C-alpha positions, -999 to 999 in steps of 0.1 A, spaced: -236 73 197 -260 103 198 -251 109 234 -214 111 226 -221 133 195 -243 155 217 -215 160 243 -190 168 216 -214 192 200 -220 210 234 -182 211 241 -173 225 207 -203 248 207 -194 262 241 -157 266 230 -167 283 197 -190 306 215 -164 316 241 -138 323 213 -163 345 194 -174 365 224 -138 371 235 -130 385 200 -160 409 200 -154 420 236 -119 429 227 -131 449 197 -157 467 219 -130 477 244 -106 489 217 -135 510 202 -143 527 235 -174 506 242 -194 523 214 -228 506 208 -231 486 175 -193 484 171 -191 446 173 -215 439 145 -198 467 124 -164 450 128 -179 416 122 -190 428 88 -156 445 83 -138 413 89 -162 392 69 -157 414 38 -119 414 42 -113 380 27 -133 354 7 -125 327 32 -142 348 59 -173 352 38 -174 315 32 -170 308 69 -197 332 79 -221 317 53 -212 282 63 -219 289 100 -254 302 93 -261 273 69 -250 247 94 -271 263 122 -302 262 99 -294 226 89 -290 216 126 -324 231 133 -341 213 104 -324 180 112 -328 180 150 -361 160 150 -354 131 126 -316 131 121 -303 140 156 -267 128 148 -264 149 117 -278 179 137 -251 174 163 -224 171 136 -236 203 120 -232 222 154 -198 207 158 -189 223 125 -203 257 138 -182 253 170 -150 247 150 -157 277 128 -163 298 159 -129 289 172 -110 299 140 -130 326 122 -128 353 112 -93 345 98 -68 371 111 -87 383 142 -70 366 171 -86 360 205 -57 373 226 -45 401 203 -10 411 194 -12 449 198 -44 453 218 -50 427 244 -83 424 263 -80 442 297 -102 428 324 -113 461 338 -143 466 360 -162 479 330 -152 449 310 -163 426 337 -198 442 337 -199 439 299 -189 402 301 -216 395 326 -244 412 307 -232 396 274 -232 362 289 -266 368 305 -281 378 272 -266 348 255 -278 325 283 -314 337 279 -311 329 241 -296 294 249 -324 286 273 -351 296 249 -337 277 220 -326 249 242 -362 244 253 -376 248 218 -350 227 200 -318 214 218 -289 228 237 -264 221 209 -286 240 184 -290 268 209 -252 271 212 -250 273 174 -274 302 175 -254 319 203 -222 316 182 -236 333 151 -253 360 172 -223 366 195 -214 400 181 -251 410 184 -251 399 220 -221 421 228 -237 451 211 -270 445 229 -251 444 262 -234 477 253 -268 493 247 -281 480 280 -251 492 300 -248 526 283 -269 546 308 -254 527 337 -219 535 326 -227 571 321 -242 573 356 -212 555 370 -189 580 354 -209 610 367 -193 610 402 -159 615 386 -173 642 364 -189 659 394 -156 657 413 -138 672 383 -163 700 379 -159 709 416 -121 709 413 -122 731 383 -144 757 401 -121 756 431 -89 760 412 -105 785 387 -79 785 359 -85 801 325 -100 772 305 -88 769 269 -107 743 249 -94 729 216 -112 709 190 -110 700 153 -109 670 130 -71 670 133 -44 692 148 -59 692 183 -30 675 201 -3 693 182 -19 728 188 -23 719 225 13 709 227 25 741 210 4 763 232 18 746 263 53 750 250 48 787 243 31 799 275 47 776 301 73 803 308 47 829 316 18 809 330 14 779 352 -3 756 328 -18 721 329 -28 704 296 -48 671 291 -22 643 285 -20 624 252 -55 622 236 -76 622 268 -103 641 250 -135 625 260 -157 627 290 -138 601 311 -104 612 299 -111 649 307 -125 641 342 -95 620 349 -71 647 337 -87 673 360 -89 650 390 -53 638 387 -34 668 375 -52 701 383 -41 717 415 -43 751 432 -20 776 415 -28 764 380 -35 795 359 -44 779 325 -60 746 318 -59 734 282 -86 708 274 -85 689 241 -121 679 232 -130 652 208 -164 640 195 -180 614 174 -212 634 169 -233 664 178 -240 671 215 -208 656 229 -188 687 230 -218 707 243 -220 682 271 -183 686 279 -185 724 278 -214 723 303 -190 713 331 -157 725 315 -169 760 302 -140 775 281 -132 811 281 -111 806 251 -119 781 223 -96 770 194 -109 755 162 -81 737 143 -95 722 111 -125 704 96 -118 672 76 -131 637 68 -117 622 100 -144 600 116 -166 609 86 -183 575 87 -196 584 121 -206 620 114 -220 614 79 -211 647 64 -186 676 69 -215 699 77 -224 677 106 -188 676 117 -187 714 116 -218 717 136 -205 693 163 -171 710 165 -187 745 167 -204 736 200 -171 745 216 -177 782 209 -210 786 227 -196 796 261 -163 811 250 -157 848 249 -128 845 225 -124 821 196 -92 813 178 -100 801 142 -80 786 114 -94 808 85 -75 788 59 -101 761 64 -132 773 45 -156 755 68 -142 772 99 -139 806 80 -177 804 74 -182 806 112 -164 839 116 -193 863 107 -217 845 130 -192 845 159 -185 882 155 -222 889 153 -226 872 187 -202 897 202 -173 873 206 -137 882 200 -124 863 170 -87 858 164 -82 847 128 -51 826 121 -36 818 88 -6 807 68 -19 824 37 -33 857 47 -8 881 63 -35 905 73 -51 880 97 -48 887 134 -20 861 135 -2 848 104 27 826 99 47 827 67 74 803 56 100 820 35 120 805 6 148 796 31 123 777 53 124 804 81 90 811 97 79 847 103 51 857 126 28 886 118 1 902 140 -24 921 118 1 924 90 29 937 112 60 915 116 65 903 152 96 881 149 113 852 133 108 816 146 137 801 126 131 769 107 104 749 123 112 714 135 102 684 113 66 675 118 55 709 131 27 723 110 27 761 106 -11 765 110 -10 748 144 18 771 155 -2 801 143 -32 789 163 -10 785 194 4 821 189 -32 834 186 -42 817 218 -11 830 236 -20 865 224 -55 860 237 -41 850 271 -23 883 273 12 871 267 35 895 248 43 885 212 80 889 217 79 866 247 61 840 226 87 843 198 115 838 223 101 804 233 97 793 196 129 771 197 110 749 222 84 740 196 85 703 186 62 678 170 38 657 191 47 621 195 39 599 165 29 629 144 54 632 116 84 631 140 118 626 125 145 605 140 176 586 128 179 549 138 212 533 149 214 518 114 215 553 99 180 550 84 159 582 88 124 574 102 94 596 100 68 584 126 33 596 115 15 566 130 -12 585 150 -45 600 138 -37 598 101 -57 621 79 -55 633 42 -39 666 51 -14 652 75 -5 623 53 3 647 24 24 668 47 43 637 59 50 627 22 63 662 17 87 657 46 98 624 31 103 640 -3 125 667 13 150 643 29 182 636 11 179 599 9 192 571 -13 159 551 -11 125 561 3 100 537 18 63 543 28 47 518 52 10 522 56 -24 505 62 -41 536 47 -65 559 64 -98 548 81 -131 562 92 -134 585 62 -168 573 52 -177 576 16 -144 594 9 -122 566 23 -115 548 -10 -109 580 -30 -86 594 -2 -66 563 0 -62 560 -37 -50 596 -39 -26 591 -10 -12 560 -27 -7 578 -59 13 605 -41 33 579 -22 41 561 -54 56 593 -69 77 600 -38 89 566 -28 109 536 -41 90 511 -20 54 511 -7 45 485 19 8 480 24 -1 466 58 -33 446 63 -64 444 42 -86 473 53 -75 496 25 -54 472 3 -76 474 -28 -78 512 -28 -41 516 -22 -32 491 -49 -55 509 -73 -39 543 -65 -4 528 -71 -12 516 -106 10 533 -131 37 543 -106 72 530 -107 77 521 -71 79 485 -59 48 474 -39 47 447 -12 16 436 8 20 422 43 -5 412 70 10 430 100 31 460 111 57 436 124 60 420 89 64 455 74 92 464 98 110 432 90 107 438 53 121 474 57 150 461 78 161 437 51 160 464 24 169 497 40 203 509 50 221 541 61 209 572 43 176 556 34 143 571 47 111 554 59 77 570 65 54 550 87 20 565 79 -7 554 103 -8 523 123 -40 502 129 -44 480 160 -48 443 152 -86 443 157 -87 459 122 -83 435 92 
């Protein structure tokens, strides 16, 4: 009997371990292989539902029980590990092994991570197997699976950086050979939109290459240069992102910008930075090698940089939607028409900006175009080409006649408020807001989501809350509003709900979209 129970315990333990590791490997890949991410998401999922808390506690209790019982009650010890294995197969509830929106991709990097993770776990299994028993060792491996993935990420971090270096070196060489004017853009938000607008404005006067989508880290930038930069390129626009101090300085060491653009400072990724002051310091690294800096002075954090930049002898182009006397200002009149001013002098009218186009991002693009020596009138003439970046408050009408605002990418408090304003401005019979809320806002996350929900409740007739990550905060913010509230588990459920309720002349705002490795 003990032999059969032992075989079953090993089989279920191995299956449970495999299921757990696959989950946390998928999370690690989706989170860009950042160290410590697996444990962080394990806690996130555990906190999301009481049943996951119970499963996590039960797993640990059963492993301890199996260890205590292994000498004198072997059968009970094996049964306890069978329970751990079963829990490993099914928990945390809601986090699938395969994934619906973000499947595990077996890349070369993932193969290395798999091998090192399994190696770390194997050492643990051998040690506990010799000390106790193989089934108990498998139980320990199950409850420590997220830790094994994070430990493997730490081990591989220097190797992965070294592996990437040859592509970085190749990109740096290509950049020197082509020798374009390098424009670097960073900020908490607005980077991609400003990059798009600048490209749209100067493409008629300069041969320009811009980094695609959000390829804004070391690997993405190297790939963009290696695959897209060619002789004859006059301007290279590089979007630069960061999760902490030092990263942008590292990028600028091999992609030195002549012109830097700072879009905004906000609580995006605040849980990684810790404070907005640290965010500002990290983003300001982009100005070190730049001769000219284009700054959004409506942002008080960025405005505080201006005196220091001027003191360093840099040319600073201040951009604003509030101060007409700035080097570049964009004013929206009562009719919605945008007017451009250079140093208080009117340059021209841009007409009514397309839905989803933020005036400050256009002002920054005009400032950069001016710094590149392009005539203001020429920039104004290309203004009709300005359009919103994909998934950033873009407006379209579905075949059903329902107006859809897609603001599913890089949601932040400022952008979310702007998207709600767009929804409010539509002539619609009914208004829907579909959202999982905003993430990575650190200590401000609950407050920001409550405020967003309060605003959404005032604007819309229906609010559909997706997932559990921000459900409590969103529900709290909706208290006292008259809209109807529905909670669903997935984006697909939300879309199905909207389709059953919305009809022609209704409007739907999809605000943010989280991949399914979030609760």
